[in-house]
C-alpha positions, 0 to 999 in steps of 0.5 A: 247751626246751618249744617245741623238744620240741613242734616236734619232735613235731609234725615227726613227725607226718604232717599234712595241709595244714590241720594244717600251717597250724595248726602254723604258727599254733601256733608263732608263738603259743607263741613271741610270745604277747605280740606276737599278743595286742597285735595283736589288741587293737589291731585291736579297739580301732582298729575300735571307734574307727572304728565309732563315728565313721562307723557309720550306722543306716538306719531306713526299710524301703526301705533293705533293697531293692536300689536296682536294683529297679523298685519301689525306683526308682519310690520314689526318684522319690517321695522329694521327696513321701515326705519329707513329713509323716513325723509325724503329731500325732493329737489325740483329739477329744471337743470341737471348740473344745478340741481346736482350742485345743490345736493352735493352742497346739502349732503356734507352739511347733513352728514356733519350732523350725526346728532340729528341724522344716522343716515344719508342716502343720495346716491349709489356710487357707480364706482363699486360697480365698475368691474360689472359696468358692461353687464348692465347693458342690454345684450343688443348694446353689447353686440353694437359695442363689440362691432363699434370697437372691431370698426374703430380699434386702430383709431382707439389704439393710435389715440392711446399711443399718442394721446396729445392734443394735436395728434388726437385732432389729426386722428379725427381729421384722418378718420373724418376724411376716410369716412366721409362716406360712413365711418367714425362719426356715425354714432359708435353704437349704431348699426353699420351702413349697408354696403354701397350706401352713404352713412350720415355723419354725426359730429356730436363726438367732435363737437363735445371736444371743441365745446370742452376746449372752450370750457377749459380755456374759460377756466373750467377744472372738471372734465365732461368725458368725451370718450364715454359715447365712444368706448362703452356707453349709450346715455351720454351722461358722465359716470360722475352724474350716475347713481343718483335717484331721479324720478321719471324723466328726470323731474325730481332728484331724491335723498333718502334720509333716515334720522337718529333713533330716538324716542318720542315726537319731540325728539323726531320732530327735532330732526325734521326741523333741523332738516329744513334748517339746513335746506333753508340755509342753502336758499340764499346760495341757491335761490333758484332751486325748489326743494322740500321734504316728504316721506312717511316720517315727515308726513307723520311729523307734520300731522302731528306737529300741525295737530299738536300745535293747532290743538294746543291753540285750539284748547286755549281758544276754547278755554277762553271762548268758554269763560267769555260765554259763561260770563256773558250767561252768568253776568259776572266773572266769578261762577265762570272762574269757578267752573274753569278751575273745576274743569281744569282739575278734571282735565289735569287729573284725566292727563294724569291717569292717561300718563299712568294707565296708558303712557302716550297719546297718538294721533286719535287720542290727542283729541281728548282734551277738546272733547272734555272741554266741550262736554265735561263743562255741561254738568257744571253749567246745569248745576250752577243753573240749578243752584242759582235758581234755588238761592234766588227764589228761596231764603235758604242759605247757600249750604241748603241750596247745595243740598237741594241741588245735590239731591234733586239735580245730583242723580241727573248729573251722575246719570248723564255723566255715566251715559256719556262715559258709556257713549265712549266706552264702546270704543274700548270694545272695538279692539282697534288699538287707538280707539280703545285708548281714546275710549279709555281716556274719554270714559275716565275723562267724563267720569272725572268731570262728573266727579269734580262737579259733584264734589269740587264745584259745590265747594268752590261755590260755598267758598267763593261763589259770593252772594246772590240777589233774591228775585222772589222771596216766595217760593210758592210764586212761579219763576220764568218758564219756557212754555208751549201752547198746543198749537206751537207744539204741533207746528214745531213737530210738523216743521221739525218732522218734515226737516227730519224727513228731508234729512233722512233722504239727504243722509244718502249723500253723505259718504265716508272719505278714507283718503288720509292725505285729505286729512292733513293740512294742504299747506304741510310742506310733506303734503305739497311735495308728496302731491308733486311727486304723484302728479308729476311723476306718478310716484308715490313715496310709499310701496308695499313690502313682502318678507321672504326667508330665502333668495330662491323665493325672490325672483318667483315672487317678483314675477307674480307681482309684476303681472298684477295690473295695480303694481308698476314694479316689483323691486328687491336686491336682485333688481340692482344685479345684472340680468342674464349675466351668463350670456353677457359674460360670454359675449364679453369674452368675445370683446376681450381680444379687441381691447387686450392688447391696447396699452394704457395712454401715457403723458406726452413728453413733448411740449404743446405744439400750438402751432400744429393745433392751429394747423389741423384745426383749420383743416377740419374748419375747411372741410366742414365749409367746403362739404357743408356748402357743396354737398346737397344731399347733406341732412339738415342735422348734419349742415347744423353740426358742420356749422356748429363745428365751423363756429367753435374752431373760429372761436377757438382760433380767435382765443389762440391769437388774443390769449397770452401764450403761457396761459393758453398753454397752460390751460391746453396742457391741463385739458390734455392731461385730463383727456388722457387720464379719462381715456386710460380710466375708460380703457381701464374700465373696458379691459376689467369688464371683459374679464368680469365673473358673475356679480353676487349680492356681496359685491353691491354696496352695503347701504343698498343691501342694508335696505333689502336684506336683514341681519337674519338674511331675509329678504324684502320685496318692495311692490310699488303701486302703479295707481294713485294710492291716496285714492281710497278705491284705487288703494283698495284695488292695489292692497286686494290684488297684492293680499291675493297673492301675498297674504302677509303683505305689509308697508305704508300702503297696506297699513293705511288701508287696514287702518282706515277700513278697521277705523271706520268699522270700529266707529260704527260698531262703537256708536251701535254699542253706545246706543244699546248700552245707553238704551238699557240704562235709561230703561233701567233708570226711568223703568218706563219705555216711552220715557226712555225713548223720549229721552233719546229724541234730541239724540235721534232727531238732531243726528238726523238733522245733522246728516242733513246739514252735512249733505247740504254743506258737503261734509263727509265723515272721515277718519278724524270727524267720526269721533263726533259720533260718540260726542252726539250720543253723549250730548244728545242723551245728556240733554234729554235726561236733564229735560225729562227729569225736570219734567217728571219733577214738576208734577210728576210729568202731568199738565202743560209743558212749562220748563223752568228757565234754569233748566233751559238756561242750562241746557242752551248754555251747555249746547253752546259751550259744546259749540264753542269748545269744538268750534275752536277746532275749525281754527286748525289747517289740518283738514281732519281736525277742522272737519271735526270741529265744523261738524261737531259745531253743526251737530251740537247746535242741531241736538240743542235745537231738538232738545229745547224745541222738538223734545217739549214740543213732542211732550206737549203733544203727547200730553194733549193725546193723553188728555 
């Protein structure tokens, strides 16, 4: 009966095409509400199932750049290199030995976990470099080595012929006696003293040997070679300590880790979690070691992990906050629940369409859920507010109230939804892949939110809306209204205009922060350790990359890059080959006769002569005491060394007298064998090197070659920045200089530069497009220029006020909160449409401004829900998401104030002028 009466009423009305379409929808809703509800819920369930099974997450910043871009294509060619070393373990070095001990325990744990980790690159093993070790010395070092061997060849030969401990110290004592005026202990790679002048003694070689003996008597089993400074090296570091990746001044020790190649964000995050878990397992054993994980892969995973986790929590908080706010406004739970159901269906279907048409979310499009919750709920609010007004002030049924709201408010909701979709759709036209996808998802989401408001919410209201207490049975009596007197309107326009002027002035102080490190959580482990690397060693974990087709091109390109002021070092596979090999080989050929006649040492046949060892040590001690006290010309350094020798010998002699003879002899024999083995190794190394042929790329270790030479024989050059690339201006200089000589340069710094610049330009372009599209739609809809521009008043004024507040609160635009521009356009125009349509509906817009409370209530509640929906983002530790939440909250409240205060005041002023 009611449906028939409704159909009759609607048939008597003169309807335009939009209203006729809404009439048809209403008839279906009132006749088949259960079927409509079942269809909507069925689609939502199917969308959820499809999304859970198929939706993927793309965590890389390159994923938001179109594959058609030249830079992206170059980056794809570098993928084989960029997939390596995604994670970098940074060990803060306070003690070399302790840091290496931690590393050597960690690496086997990681290698054992082949499920998570494909390759662990913690060291370039020096062993494959042995045949060419001397080629890595500079020419002046080879010259010093040649002179040192010439001077001390007989000493070395005697040690090799009879290398037992007693003979060793006798030879040392003999050389020291002969060299008291300059000789053995002057430092074997120093220039010889000028003839006739005393050259200062250097007893570090003797001290090192005595200290090594003391360590072995304490039970030590590893040898810190005393021969290396003598025979070939200048660093004094053991070969066993070489090949590791140290930063400047050995402040940090690095391990490069390549996770298993897997698809999807979750699996990649598991590898990072596993890595940090294994590091945490070692904390109990190494409480003094400070370590963390950074690198491009870790930065991406941490950013996406924090963003995904925080967005999930923010979405939940947003839903709860919106529900509470709605319950407060609607004074009950029934309507809020119905609206949450309608919104959840829209959100679920949006996820489903996103999975179907796009298949993934990226670091930009992941923000769409709060966007829809903040904006999509507005249409249901306006619908329910008007529905409540209709059923409370008339005697009609719920069905008739639904039909009245549909015809009077439905076109406004459709227009608001269309303009909201248009505010996001221009993102699709920017050509920036990440924004294109965000534009597609949010545009689909706004259309779906509009459709669920029109199609589903009325059905939910009819089936579960309950009854409404009627406040006024006489429809002729006016309901509560928001009225503006002429004086109040002028005051609001004056003060609002003043605020507008100040805001425009303050907008000049709002900048665009393109620093991507400022977006991430300050507490994220990868961010903390990335900053430590930059601050502590002036090193970033990232470098630009250039790919060349032949080896002949590598050296010239490196020379050009090295001349750039913003490039600290150009690195390629050639960086790991010795320089000036031909000249060095000539010098080694001159050294060859000096070492070729030295036979390798053999193990001594006689037993340990403990008495002879005590005797020769006593002789050395006597010489230290005698000369240390008598010669007033000795330097302070040498006096300290002589005192140290005496101290060590006293300690050793005391150990000889107090330690059981078998244990003592056993320790000394083991030390003796270790010294003999090490001496033989060093002599073998020398003799091998003096016959070296030029080193080739094929002689380098495979993991090293893999990082600089592709499978199709193309060569990678890495350009490391000499500036802080996280500083936007410095990054621009670095990339600008790089691109001036290498137009096809790629790599993370270049990628981030293109990403940030393209993103900023695309967002600005999208906002301009959106405003243009919406003005055209408004002009077409209202067919009145003044009305169309009045509709945009909340947008224009609210945006200006927002910019002023940004300057006051020291908030800048960044790569995350720029999405707010499209949100402002959608919300601002929506409020203007709702208010202007109701104004025109009331007596054609003539007379004093007196907006019905239901309209004001709907706009206020819509604005507050937007603020709550985005305000939930401020819980995020991700600085970009936090700034988006804060800015969107401030902006939505500014637009709300402009809509319910400034626009009615302007309408009142215009009414008075017209009158």
